[in-house]
Each structure stands twice: as C-alpha cells, then as structure tokens.
Phi, psi and omega in degrees: 000132179292146182292341182267001184305310181296322177295317180297317179295315183293319178292322177300316178298316179300314181294320178297314181290339178279335185248321188296312180302324180295341178285344186239357183232026181070009180298317180291319177299313180298317179297315182288307186278315186273339179250297186297317179299320180285344176273004176106008181264004180298140004264021187261002185304315181293319178296320178295317179300314178297319179298316179298311184293320177292326177294324175297317180295316178296317178299318179301314179297316180295324176297318180293326179275352182059045182232146174049043187295321181291316179299308181297320180296314181293323176298315181292320177299318177303313180297318180295320179294316177299319177299323177301310185284326183275328190242308196269327186302319178300339181267003176088204186277314194279139173278318176220172178086263182283358180187199180211134174068026182282193189270351191300323182290317176298318178303312180298314180299320179301313183285331173292318176299319177298321178295324177291316184291327183231072185296340178260012180090167178254126179260127177261001178259119184283342180270144178274129180262000000 
C-alpha cells in the first residue's frame, strides 16, 4: 500500500464535499455571479466558478485513481493560492477559533498535495549524490 493512499482519499473527500453540494444548492451560481462577477470577472464569473468546481471534482477522481497527480495537484494548488489572495487573506490565518475564513486550511491542503505529488520529497539539487 502506498504511503500516500490515506492522504489521497482524504483530500479527494474534501474536494468532493467542497464542490458537489454547490452544484445542487446554488453555491456555484452564488460564487460565480454574486462573488466573482462583482470582483471584476463579469461576465465570466459563472464559467470560472464551474471550471474551478469541476477541476476539484476531476482532481478528486484522479487522486482516487492515483493518476496524473502532478498535473491535478498543480492545477488545484494554483486555485488554492488564488483563493488565498482573493478570498481568505483579508480574514487572516485562522479558519475557526482565532478568526473565521482564514488561509490555514488552504495552506494545509497545498502542502498535503505537495506531499502526495512528491512522496520522496522535492530535490533542489540537480546533481545526484
């Protein structure tokens, strides 16, 4: 069993739960039209919202299948970083407790995705020792 299996399953569940309910309760519409459009993305806010949510769903499936992890991971990390700057950073670090809606959860997801994508670590040394 791969050491990243539990991480892949848990992140897949998080991504699925982050996107699927919004597909049925106006969450994507609200995110696209009421948030992204007002942030200057009109008239493309709804299309961007659907793209983000579908990318989360595709990433979840790829994590479960253990396929294309780096591609899916980097796309998701990009979305998470943009989300930090556009949505979460003004609310500070904490998601709950010391604050609300902060960056800590995105921060954690980014580093868990990096651990999944690079289970043996990232080498910054180009020479083999």
